[in-house]
C-alpha angles and dihedrals in degrees: 000000000000124000096259095053093043090050090048090054093045092050090052092048091050092048091054091046097052095038135232096285095051116123123247136197089248098098112271095337119130123215089267092052089052094051090048090051092052092048093050090047093056104029112029117082091188098038103043098067091062091065090074102018109069099204089056094049092102090064090051092050091050091052091049092051091051091052092047090068089070127086112279097227090050091051091050093051090047090056093045090069114070108237118247096206095059137078088251088067084083108081094220092050090046091054092046098051102028110039093086098024095059094039093052094046091047088054088046086063096041100043096047088067117090097236100047122144129183114270124242103239122196123237093262092055093045091049092050092050093047093051091050099044092046087064104032093041088073089068096038094058100043094099093055090070094207132104109268133191125178123209127193121222095184111066121200091249132018109269096025116133116256112260129225133192127192109223099172117016126220143100122303097012126195105251113209109198130184145081111335093240091057092047090053093051093047092051089051089056100257116146095195098090135127136204100023125138127194119207125182141066110343094234092051092048091052091048093052094045091049096045125109096247107196144108 
């Protein structure tokens, strides 16, 4: 099973475990709201555009409210199965658009709970996340307006050289170092991270950490 499908399954398992009213790191969304968001994103031709186009957000909210009338466990199991009538039915598209999305939202469920701890990810998962964040991180950090480099401290295999990726070029960059999972969550604007260090000019570090990091 590839990383995206295993993360989809794990997210669903966690959602059922914490329950539909559990909080998440996605604003004031509950676990049920989050599952409805993910279903609209993948399966609603009229609702999905409003996720990224503000003036269509009302349509998205309406679609989510309609889904929320359904049983939570049924919604979770619906999301567990990758839809056939959707671009994500293609494995390469699924990997491109969902590797980070599903990981981050799974952690939104996990890390909103009081007893959360970082997961131990295998080398395949870490490699998948690194490949994705090295590309998408370019867009996530644009608003910070400072040079940014990310540096992994958890190689895929013991003995591998540490990897770096330049997200925003320029002199005296802020270097964000740590486990790749924590780097991903920081760049998606989540404050619940562990093990990250920030090196660089103090003003630039403050600017990056205070920026609205999002797509």
